[in-house]
C-alpha positions as CSV (number, residue, x, y, z in Angstrom):
1,M,347.4,-180.0,-61.2
2,N,348.8,-179.5,-57.7
3,I,347.2,-176.4,-56.2
4,L,348.1,-174.7,-53.0
5,L,345.3,-172.5,-51.7
6,T,346.0,-170.2,-48.8
7,G,343.0,-168.6,-47.1
8,G,341.1,-171.8,-48.0
9,T,338.6,-171.5,-45.2
10,G,337.2,-168.1,-46.3
11,F,334.1,-167.3,-48.2
12,V,335.9,-167.2,-51.6
13,G,338.3,-170.0,-50.7
14,Q,335.5,-172.5,-50.0
15,A,333.7,-171.7,-53.2
16,L,336.9,-171.9,-55.3
17,T,337.9,-175.2,-53.6
18,A,334.6,-176.8,-54.5
19,S,335.0,-175.8,-58.2
20,L,338.6,-176.9,-58.4
21,L,337.9,-180.3,-56.7
22,K,335.0,-180.8,-59.2
23,N,337.5,-180.2,-62.0
24,G,339.8,-183.0,-60.6
25,H,342.7,-180.9,-59.2
26,D,344.7,-181.9,-56.1
27,I,344.4,-179.2,-53.5
28,A,346.3,-178.4,-50.3
29,A,344.5,-175.7,-48.4
30,I,345.9,-173.6,-45.6
31,G,343.9,-171.6,-43.1
32,Q,343.7,-170.8,-39.4
33,S,340.6,-172.8,-38.6
34,R,341.1,-176.2,-37.0
35,S,339.2,-178.0,-39.7
36,H,337.7,-177.5,-43.2
37,L,334.4,-178.1,-44.9
38,F,336.0,-180.5,-47.5
39,I,338.3,-182.3,-45.1
40,L,337.0,-185.7,-46.1
41,K,337.1,-185.1,-49.9
42,E,339.5,-187.0,-52.1
43,N,342.4,-185.1,-53.5
44,F,342.2,-182.6,-50.6
45,R,344.5,-181.9,-47.7
46,Y,344.1,-179.2,-45.1
47,I,346.8,-177.5,-43.0
48,S,346.0,-175.3,-40.1
49,A,348.6,-172.6,-39.7
50,D,349.3,-169.0,-38.9
51,T,350.7,-167.8,-42.3
52,T,351.9,-164.5,-40.9
53,K,354.6,-166.6,-39.3
54,E,357.2,-168.7,-41.0
55,G,356.8,-172.4,-40.5
56,P,356.5,-175.9,-42.0
57,W,353.4,-174.8,-44.0
58,Q,355.8,-173.0,-46.4
59,E,357.0,-176.4,-47.6
60,E,353.7,-176.8,-49.5
61,A,354.9,-174.0,-51.9
62,N,357.7,-176.3,-53.2
63,T,355.3,-179.0,-54.5
64,A,352.6,-176.8,-56.0
65,D,352.2,-176.0,-59.6
66,I,349.8,-173.2,-58.8
67,I,349.5,-171.1,-55.7
68,I,346.3,-169.2,-55.1
69,N,346.7,-166.8,-52.2
70,L,343.5,-165.5,-50.7
71,T,344.6,-164.9,-47.1
72,G,343.5,-161.7,-45.4
73,T,341.7,-161.0,-42.2
74,N,338.2,-159.4,-42.5
75,I,338.4,-155.6,-43.0
76,F,334.8,-155.1,-41.7
77,R,335.7,-154.1,-38.1
78,Y,336.6,-150.8,-36.4
79,W,340.0,-149.9,-37.5
80,T,341.9,-149.6,-34.3
81,P,345.7,-149.6,-34.7
82,G,345.7,-153.2,-33.7
83,N,343.1,-154.2,-36.2
84,K,344.9,-152.3,-39.0
85,K,348.0,-154.2,-38.2
86,K,346.1,-157.5,-38.5
87,I,344.6,-156.4,-41.8
88,Y,348.1,-155.5,-43.1
89,D,350.1,-158.4,-41.7
90,S,347.6,-161.1,-42.7
91,R,348.0,-160.0,-46.3
92,V,351.5,-158.7,-46.7
93,L,353.4,-161.1,-44.4
94,T,351.6,-164.2,-45.7
95,T,352.5,-163.2,-49.3
96,R,356.1,-162.5,-48.3
97,H,356.5,-165.9,-46.6
98,L,354.9,-167.7,-49.6
99,V,357.2,-166.0,-52.1
100,N,360.2,-166.7,-50.0
101,A,359.3,-170.4,-50.1
102,I,358.9,-170.6,-53.9
103,S,361.7,-172.5,-55.8
104,K,363.2,-170.9,-58.9
105,E,363.2,-174.3,-60.6
106,K,359.4,-174.8,-60.3
107,N,358.1,-172.1,-62.7
108,V,355.1,-171.8,-60.5
109,T,352.0,-169.6,-61.1
110,L,351.1,-167.3,-58.3
111,I,347.5,-165.9,-58.3
112,N,347.4,-163.4,-55.5
113,A,344.4,-161.6,-54.1
114,S,344.3,-157.8,-54.0
115,A,341.3,-155.4,-54.0
116,A,339.7,-152.6,-55.9
117,G,340.7,-150.5,-52.9
118,Y,344.1,-150.3,-54.6
119,Y,342.8,-147.3,-56.5
120,G,341.6,-145.2,-53.5
121,D,338.8,-142.7,-53.9
122,R,338.5,-141.8,-57.6
123,K,335.1,-140.1,-57.9
124,D,333.8,-140.7,-61.5
125,D,337.0,-141.8,-63.1
126,A,336.8,-144.9,-65.2
127,I,339.5,-147.2,-63.7
128,T,341.4,-149.8,-65.7
129,E,344.4,-151.8,-64.5
130,E,346.8,-149.1,-65.8
131,E,345.7,-146.6,-63.2
132,T,347.9,-145.5,-60.3
133,P,347.1,-146.4,-56.7
134,G,345.4,-144.2,-54.1
135,N,347.0,-143.0,-50.9
136,D,344.7,-144.1,-48.1
137,F,345.2,-147.1,-45.8
138,L,343.5,-149.8,-48.0
139,A,345.4,-148.5,-51.1
140,Q,348.7,-148.8,-49.2
141,V,347.9,-152.3,-48.0
142,C,347.1,-153.3,-51.6
143,V,350.3,-151.7,-53.0
144,D,352.5,-153.5,-50.4
145,W,350.5,-156.7,-50.9
146,E,351.1,-156.7,-54.6
147,K,354.7,-155.7,-54.3
148,E,355.4,-158.9,-52.3
149,A,353.5,-161.0,-54.8
150,F,355.5,-159.6,-57.8
151,R,358.8,-160.5,-56.1
152,A,357.9,-164.1,-57.3
153,E,358.7,-163.0,-60.8
154,E,362.4,-162.9,-59.7
155,K,361.9,-166.7,-59.2
156,N,360.5,-167.3,-62.7
157,A,356.9,-167.3,-61.5
158,R,354.0,-166.1,-63.5
159,V,352.1,-163.6,-61.2
160,V,348.5,-162.4,-61.4
161,T,347.1,-160.1,-58.8
162,M,343.3,-160.1,-58.5
163,R,341.8,-156.7,-57.6
164,F,338.5,-157.9,-56.3
165,G,335.4,-155.8,-56.1
166,V,332.8,-156.6,-53.5
167,V,332.0,-160.3,-53.9
168,L,328.3,-161.1,-54.0
169,G,327.6,-164.7,-53.2
170,K,325.0,-167.0,-51.5
171,N,324.8,-167.5,-47.7
172,G,327.7,-165.4,-46.6
173,G,330.2,-162.7,-47.4
174,A,329.4,-159.0,-47.5
175,L,325.9,-159.4,-48.9
176,S,324.7,-161.3,-45.9
177,K,325.6,-158.3,-43.8
178,M,324.2,-155.8,-46.3
179,V,320.7,-157.3,-46.2
180,I,320.3,-156.9,-42.4
181,P,319.1,-153.3,-42.4
182,Y,316.6,-154.0,-45.1
183,H,315.0,-156.8,-43.1
184,L,314.6,-154.1,-40.3
185,Y,313.2,-151.6,-42.8
186,L,316.2,-149.5,-42.4
187,G,317.8,-150.1,-45.8
188,G,319.1,-147.3,-48.0
189,P,322.2,-145.8,-49.6
190,L,325.4,-144.8,-47.8
191,G,325.8,-141.0,-47.7
192,K,324.6,-139.4,-50.9
193,G,324.9,-142.7,-52.7
194,I,326.7,-141.1,-55.7
195,Q,329.9,-143.1,-55.1
196,W,330.6,-145.9,-57.6
197,F,330.4,-149.5,-56.2
198,P,332.5,-152.2,-57.9
199,W,331.1,-155.7,-57.5
200,I,331.4,-159.3,-58.9
201,H,329.2,-162.4,-58.6
202,M,331.0,-165.3,-56.9
203,D,330.4,-167.6,-59.8
204,D,332.1,-165.2,-62.2
205,L,335.0,-164.7,-59.7
206,V,335.6,-168.4,-59.5
207,R,335.4,-168.8,-63.3
208,A,337.8,-165.8,-63.8
209,V,340.3,-167.4,-61.4
210,I,340.2,-170.6,-63.4
211,L,340.7,-168.6,-66.6
212,V,343.8,-166.8,-65.4
213,M,345.1,-170.0,-63.9
214,D,344.8,-171.8,-67.3
215,D,345.8,-168.9,-69.6
216,Q,349.6,-168.7,-69.6
217,M,349.4,-165.2,-71.2
218,A,347.5,-163.8,-68.2
219,K,349.8,-161.9,-65.9
220,G,350.0,-158.7,-63.9
221,P,347.1,-156.9,-62.1
222,V,343.6,-157.9,-63.2
223,N,340.4,-156.2,-62.1
224,F,338.0,-158.9,-60.9
225,V,334.8,-156.8,-61.2
226,S,331.6,-156.8,-63.2
227,P,331.5,-154.8,-66.4
228,S,328.5,-152.9,-64.9
229,P,329.6,-150.9,-61.8
230,V,326.7,-149.0,-60.2
231,R,326.4,-146.0,-58.0
232,Q,325.8,-146.9,-54.4
233,K,322.2,-145.5,-54.4
234,D,321.4,-147.7,-57.4
235,F,322.8,-150.7,-55.6
236,A,320.6,-149.9,-52.6
237,K,317.6,-149.6,-54.8
238,A,318.2,-152.9,-56.6
239,L,318.8,-154.7,-53.4
240,G,315.6,-153.3,-51.9
241,K,313.7,-154.4,-55.0
242,V,315.0,-158.0,-54.8
243,L,314.2,-158.2,-51.1
244,N,310.8,-156.5,-51.6
245,K,311.9,-154.0,-48.9
246,P,312.1,-150.2,-49.1
247,A,315.5,-148.5,-49.6
248,L,314.6,-145.1,-48.4
249,M,316.7,-144.7,-45.2
250,P,320.1,-143.2,-46.3
251,A,322.9,-143.3,-43.7
252,P,324.3,-139.8,-43.5
253,A,328.0,-139.6,-44.3
254,P,328.9,-137.7,-41.1
255,I,327.2,-140.4,-39.0
256,I,329.0,-143.2,-41.0
257,R,332.4,-141.5,-40.4
258,M,331.6,-140.9,-36.7
259,V,330.4,-144.4,-36.0
260,M,332.8,-146.4,-38.2
261,G,335.8,-144.1,-38.2
262,E,338.4,-144.7,-41.0
263,L,336.4,-147.7,-42.2
264,G,333.5,-145.4,-42.8
265,K,335.6,-143.2,-45.1
266,A,336.4,-146.4,-47.1
267,F,332.7,-147.2,-47.4
268,L,332.1,-143.7,-48.9
269,S,334.9,-143.9,-51.4
270,S,334.1,-144.1,-55.1
271,Q,335.7,-146.6,-57.5
272,R,334.3,-147.0,-61.0
273,V,336.5,-150.0,-61.8
274,L,336.3,-151.8,-65.2
275,P,337.5,-155.4,-66.1
276,E,339.5,-154.4,-69.1
277,K,342.0,-157.3,-68.9
278,L,339.3,-159.9,-68.4
279,S,337.7,-158.5,-71.6
280,D,341.0,-158.8,-73.3
281,Y,341.2,-162.4,-72.2
282,H,337.7,-162.9,-73.8
283,F,336.1,-163.7,-70.4
284,E,332.3,-164.0,-70.6
285,F,330.4,-162.9,-67.5
286,K,327.5,-165.1,-66.4
287,F,326.2,-162.2,-64.3
288,P,327.2,-158.9,-65.9
289,E,324.1,-157.1,-64.5
290,L,323.4,-156.4,-60.8
291,S,319.8,-157.3,-60.8
292,S,320.3,-160.9,-62.0
293,A,323.3,-161.3,-59.7
294,L,321.3,-160.2,-56.6
295,E,318.3,-162.4,-57.6
296,D,320.6,-165.4,-58.0
297,C,322.3,-164.8,-54.6
298,L,319.2,-164.0,-52.6
299,L,316.2,-165.6,-54.3
300,M,317.7,-168.8,-55.6
301,S,319.3,-169.6,-52.2
302,S,316.2,-169.1,-50.2
């Protein structure tokens, strides 16, 4: 299978590339880095390009059977107007240019990243894929991001949008930043800690991508989250236990908002997201519970 993977140099992109190469697929990866970890692997090509701009890189969409779009600049930075534009453009413009390049004759499958942030702050609501979007900045990014992806259906493409929870993996990603306060004995919940925290282990995410890639019945939005969302205070407690560090230093919500601005509000939002469609597709999670996921990420990699 010929696979085009945009955002191929990112945390998820590299893990997915390793699995797809192991399964014998031919991969063309696109990213902004000059080189790639797998540059010398067989059946792998790397193209360095700015996908927010049209260019020769779009020609790769014409030869791919499957397009997996993971492109998106890191949201974990202070949200100045300039940074918000980068967050938005890296996702929405890249997807627009990809879809514009798809041929109607190819019957391609587009598997496009999105995020649980689509739903906004939903308190204790149980959230499935049928729920409506929120109205904050991240929700609007996700709405416009997915809108661009679903335009590919007009070109006879099968489209899946992956609404990621926080991805827990080894040696990188969000978890590598979360552990820093604990090593300084400053770990604890954010605010009151009652907000729901959607998450997924990297191994399950990669396996779920392969499932929706292979299952021709899979389409539309799919929540890529564990079946066991936890409240933020319980996440902090579990993380402290695995690290053998206290989790007793809550970060007050007013301080979070003051220091982190609009991003701080996003950290305090609550999303009790459930993987209803993955259950419908009979997906079996390897790491359905947080404790085993954290142990695998932090203890098995040390």
